[in-house]
C-alpha positions as CSV (number, residue, x, y, z in Angstrom):
1,M,30.5,115.6,56.6
2,S,30.0,117.5,59.9
3,Y,32.9,118.6,62.1
4,L,33.2,118.5,65.9
5,G,35.8,120.4,67.8
6,L,36.5,119.4,71.4
7,D,38.4,121.4,74.0
8,V,39.1,118.8,76.7
9,S,39.9,119.6,80.3
10,K,40.1,117.5,83.5
11,V,36.4,117.9,84.4
12,K,34.5,119.0,81.3
13,V,34.6,118.9,77.5
14,D,33.5,122.0,75.5
15,C,32.0,120.9,72.2
16,A,31.5,122.9,69.0
17,L,29.6,121.2,66.2
18,L,29.9,122.7,62.7
19,L,26.8,121.6,60.8
20,N,25.5,123.4,57.6
21,N,28.1,126.1,58.2
22,K,26.5,126.9,61.6
23,V,28.3,126.2,64.9
24,K,26.3,124.7,67.8
25,S,27.9,124.5,71.3
26,K,27.5,122.1,74.2
27,V,29.4,121.3,77.4
28,V,29.6,117.7,78.7
29,Q,31.4,116.1,81.6
30,N,34.7,114.4,80.9
31,S,33.3,111.0,82.0
32,P,31.4,108.0,80.4
33,E,28.1,109.7,81.2
34,G,29.2,112.8,79.4
35,F,30.4,110.9,76.4
36,N,27.0,109.2,76.1
37,A,25.3,112.6,76.4
38,L,27.6,113.9,73.6
39,T,26.6,111.1,71.2
40,Q,22.9,111.6,71.9
41,W,23.4,115.3,71.2
42,L,25.0,114.5,67.8
43,V,22.2,112.1,66.9
44,K,19.6,114.7,67.9
45,H,21.2,117.2,65.4
46,G,21.3,114.5,62.6
47,A,25.2,114.5,62.6
48,D,25.8,111.0,61.2
49,H,29.1,111.5,59.5
50,V,31.3,113.5,61.9
51,H,35.0,114.3,61.8
52,V,36.1,114.9,65.4
53,C,39.2,116.9,66.3
54,C,40.8,117.5,69.7
55,E,44.2,118.4,71.0
56,A,46.5,115.6,72.2
57,T,46.5,116.4,75.9
58,G,47.4,113.0,77.2
59,T,45.2,111.5,79.9
60,Y,42.5,114.1,79.6
61,S,41.7,113.5,75.9
62,D,42.6,109.8,75.5
63,A,39.3,108.5,77.0
64,I,36.9,110.6,74.9
65,A,38.9,110.1,71.7
66,L,38.9,106.3,72.2
67,F,35.2,106.3,73.0
68,L,34.3,108.3,69.8
69,H,36.6,106.1,67.7
70,E,34.8,103.0,69.0
71,Q,31.5,104.6,68.1
72,G,32.6,104.8,64.4
73,Y,33.5,108.5,64.2
74,V,36.6,109.8,62.4
75,V,38.9,111.2,65.2
76,S,42.0,113.3,64.8
77,M,44.4,114.1,67.6
78,V,46.3,117.3,66.9
79,N,49.4,118.7,68.4
80,P,48.4,121.6,70.6
81,A,51.1,123.7,69.0
82,Q,49.2,123.5,65.7
83,I,46.1,124.8,67.2
84,A,48.0,127.6,68.9
85,A,49.6,128.6,65.6
86,Y,46.2,128.5,63.8
87,A,44.8,130.8,66.5
88,Q,47.6,133.3,65.8
89,S,46.9,133.1,62.1
90,Q,43.3,134.0,62.8
91,L,44.3,136.9,65.0
92,A,42.3,135.4,67.9
93,R,42.3,138.0,70.7
94,A,40.3,136.1,73.4
95,K,40.8,132.7,74.8
96,T,38.1,130.7,76.6
97,D,37.2,127.0,76.5
98,A,34.2,127.6,74.3
99,L,36.2,129.8,71.9
100,D,38.9,127.2,71.7
101,A,36.4,124.5,70.8
102,R,35.1,126.7,67.9
103,L,38.7,127.4,66.8
104,I,39.4,123.6,66.8
105,V,36.3,122.8,64.7
106,R,37.2,125.5,62.1
107,Y,40.8,124.1,62.0
108,C,39.4,120.6,61.4
109,E,37.2,121.9,58.6
110,R,40.0,123.7,56.9
111,E,43.0,121.4,57.4
112,R,41.2,117.9,57.5
113,P,43.9,116.4,59.8
114,V,44.7,112.7,59.4
115,A,42.6,110.2,61.3
116,W,43.9,108.8,64.5
117,T,44.1,105.1,65.1
118,P,44.3,104.1,68.8
119,P,47.1,101.8,69.8
120,P,46.3,98.2,70.8
121,A,45.1,97.8,74.4
122,E,48.4,96.3,75.6
123,E,50.3,99.3,74.3
124,R,47.9,101.7,75.9
125,L,48.3,99.9,79.3
126,L,52.0,100.0,78.9
127,L,51.9,103.8,78.4
128,V,49.7,104.2,81.5
129,L,52.2,102.2,83.6
130,L,55.1,104.2,82.3
131,R,53.4,107.5,83.1
132,D,52.6,106.3,86.5
133,L,56.2,105.3,87.0
134,Q,57.3,108.8,85.9
135,D,54.9,110.5,88.4
136,L,56.3,108.3,91.2
137,Q,59.9,109.2,90.2
138,T,59.0,112.9,90.2
139,M,57.6,112.6,93.7
140,Q,60.7,110.7,94.8
141,Q,63.0,113.4,93.5
142,A,61.0,116.2,95.1
143,E,61.1,114.4,98.5
144,S,64.8,113.8,98.1
145,N,65.4,117.5,97.5
146,R,63.3,118.3,100.6
147,L,65.2,115.8,102.8
148,E,68.5,117.7,102.3
149,T,67.3,120.8,104.2
150,A,64.4,119.3,106.2
151,H,63.8,120.1,109.8
152,P,64.5,117.2,112.2
153,G,60.8,117.2,113.1
154,V,59.7,116.1,109.6
155,R,62.9,114.2,108.5
156,E,61.6,110.9,109.7
157,R,58.3,111.3,107.9
158,I,60.1,112.1,104.6
159,E,62.4,109.1,105.0
160,R,59.4,106.8,105.5
161,H,57.8,108.3,102.4
162,L,61.0,107.8,100.4
163,D,61.1,104.2,101.5
164,F,57.5,103.7,100.4
165,L,58.1,105.4,97.0
166,A,61.2,103.2,96.4
167,R,59.2,100.1,97.0
168,E,56.4,101.3,94.8
169,I,58.8,102.2,92.0
170,E,60.5,98.8,92.2
171,D,57.1,97.0,92.1
172,L,56.0,99.1,89.1
173,R,59.2,98.3,87.2
174,K,58.5,94.6,87.7
175,K,54.9,95.0,86.6
176,I,56.1,96.8,83.4
177,E,58.6,94.0,82.7
178,Q,55.9,91.3,83.3
179,H,53.4,93.1,81.1
180,I,55.9,93.1,78.2
181,D,56.8,89.4,78.9
182,H,53.1,88.4,78.7
183,H,52.6,89.8,75.2
184,D,54.5,88.2,72.3
185,N,54.5,91.3,70.2
186,L,55.8,93.6,73.0
187,R,58.4,91.0,74.0
188,G,59.6,90.7,70.4
189,R,60.0,94.4,70.0
190,R,61.9,94.6,73.3
191,D,64.3,92.0,72.0
192,L,64.9,93.9,68.8
193,L,65.5,97.2,70.6
194,D,67.8,95.5,73.1
195,S,70.2,94.9,70.3
196,V,70.9,98.6,70.0
197,P,73.9,99.8,72.0
198,G,72.9,102.3,74.7
199,L,69.2,101.4,74.9
200,G,68.3,99.8,78.2
201,E,65.4,98.5,80.2
202,H,64.3,102.0,81.3
203,T,64.2,103.4,77.7
204,I,63.0,100.5,75.6
205,P,59.4,100.4,77.1
206,W,58.9,104.1,76.2
207,L,60.0,103.4,72.6
208,I,57.7,100.4,72.4
209,A,54.8,102.4,73.7
210,Y,55.1,105.3,71.3
211,L,56.7,103.8,68.2
212,G,54.6,100.6,68.3
213,D,55.4,98.2,65.4
214,G,57.2,100.9,63.4
215,Q,54.2,101.5,61.1
216,R,52.9,104.4,63.1
217,F,55.0,106.9,61.3
218,D,55.6,107.2,57.5
219,G,59.4,107.6,58.1
220,A,62.1,108.3,60.5
221,K,61.8,112.1,60.1
222,R,58.2,112.0,61.3
223,A,59.2,109.9,64.3
224,V,62.0,112.4,65.1
225,A,59.6,115.3,64.8
226,F,57.1,113.5,67.1
227,F,59.9,113.2,69.7
228,G,60.6,117.0,69.3
229,L,64.2,116.4,68.2
230,C,64.1,117.9,64.7
231,P,66.4,121.0,64.3
232,K,64.9,124.5,64.3
233,P,67.2,126.9,62.5
234,R,66.6,130.6,62.9
235,Q,67.8,132.5,59.8
236,S,66.4,135.4,57.8
237,G,68.0,137.6,55.2
238,S,71.6,138.6,55.8
239,S,71.2,139.9,59.4
240,V,69.5,137.2,61.4
241,R,71.7,134.3,62.1
242,G,70.2,132.8,65.3
243,K,71.5,129.8,67.1
244,A,69.8,126.6,65.9
245,R,68.0,124.6,68.5
246,I,65.7,121.6,68.6
247,A,62.0,122.3,68.0
248,K,60.7,120.6,71.2
249,T,57.2,120.4,69.7
250,G,57.0,116.8,70.8
251,H,56.9,114.7,74.0
252,A,59.3,115.9,76.7
253,D,59.1,112.5,78.5
254,L,60.5,110.8,75.4
255,R,63.5,113.2,75.2
256,R,64.0,112.6,78.9
257,A,64.1,108.9,78.4
258,L,66.6,109.1,75.5
259,Y,69.1,111.5,77.2
260,M,71.0,108.9,79.2
261,P,71.2,106.3,76.3
262,A,72.6,109.1,74.2
263,M,75.2,109.9,76.9
264,V,76.2,106.2,76.9
265,A,76.4,106.1,73.1
266,Y,78.6,109.2,73.2
267,S,81.2,107.8,75.6
268,R,81.0,104.0,75.5
269,C,79.5,102.6,72.3
270,A,82.0,101.6,69.7
271,A,79.3,101.4,67.1
272,F,78.7,105.1,67.3
273,A,82.3,106.2,67.7
274,P,82.8,107.1,64.0
275,F,79.7,109.3,64.1
276,V,80.8,111.0,67.3
277,Q,84.3,111.6,65.9
278,R,83.0,113.0,62.7
279,L,80.9,115.6,64.6
280,K,83.8,116.4,66.9
281,A,86.0,117.0,63.8
282,A,83.3,119.4,62.5
283,G,83.6,121.4,65.7
284,K,80.4,120.4,67.3
285,P,80.2,120.7,71.1
286,P,79.3,117.7,73.3
287,K,75.7,118.8,73.9
288,V,75.0,119.1,70.2
289,I,76.5,115.6,69.6
290,I,74.4,114.1,72.4
291,V,71.2,115.6,70.8
292,A,72.3,114.2,67.4
293,L,72.7,110.8,69.0
294,M,69.2,111.0,70.5
295,R,67.9,111.6,67.0
296,K,70.0,108.8,65.6
297,L,68.7,106.4,68.3
298,V,65.1,107.3,67.4
299,T,65.9,106.7,63.7
300,I,67.5,103.3,64.4
301,A,64.7,102.2,66.7
302,Q,62.1,103.2,64.1
303,A,63.9,101.3,61.3
304,I,64.4,98.2,63.5
305,L,60.8,98.0,64.5
306,K,59.6,98.5,61.0
307,S,61.9,96.0,59.4
308,G,61.9,93.4,62.2
309,K,65.7,93.1,61.9
310,P,68.1,93.6,64.9
311,F,70.7,96.3,65.0
312,D,73.6,95.8,62.5
313,P,76.7,97.7,63.8
314,T,78.6,97.3,60.5
315,L,76.2,99.8,58.9
316,H,77.3,102.5,61.3
317,H,81.1,101.8,61.0
318,A,81.0,102.7,57.4
């Protein structure tokens, strides 16, 4: 088995091939032409069985990871925090794209990360649409903030842009809804998640895109960690008693999508009232309870998608 580390950026991909305990380097374009050049380079060096490893950097790394997976290579997508921690463990003093690729390939050889399986095409498209929607909403919020203090000379232009963004956001929401309606598996998952109090049309698509059919994670704890919602205590000996926080080594957009449903569950959902009251009785502040509800919603969504059974409120009144 040979190992290939990829440091992926917007324009190029730095490659480090570990073959017979020697590292060979190459830079290719982050494009279909560059991907083909990379496979030709691997064939040239006789690397038939290759374990590829790259950081999960969203849109930059998705294309090359999918291409190499379709070519029959074993591909692992690793949390960038793991690579950063590995670099610290190796006392890495310099940081360049070429050195990062070499670091990733050594990490791949040592840790043998699990193989990545790309989601089905309809789930990948759903995630692309959701990310596009999030970008439009970010632009809309930025323009709204500018409008409050805008000079009269540019106010009309900002208002036109806001009207345009509002129409685009509405059209994109309809497109996401239609995309889910046109696929039986996505529509079935939406109906299951719609049975959970607090989850609405703006949050459910994110859960469908990342949780899939519920088989993507071994258990609820792994799903919670993927969302960056697992607790991070800070204690050492008898003197260090830091305030516990959430790890945040996960997707910020997922936490953003779950915040409002957790607020609704905190104040309006009878199914979660016993859970909220128990945490209040333990002296937990509202923000801590809301984060706990975010974790609970992820756990419930994972269990529902995996079992194929809708939400049962009686289980949470006990």
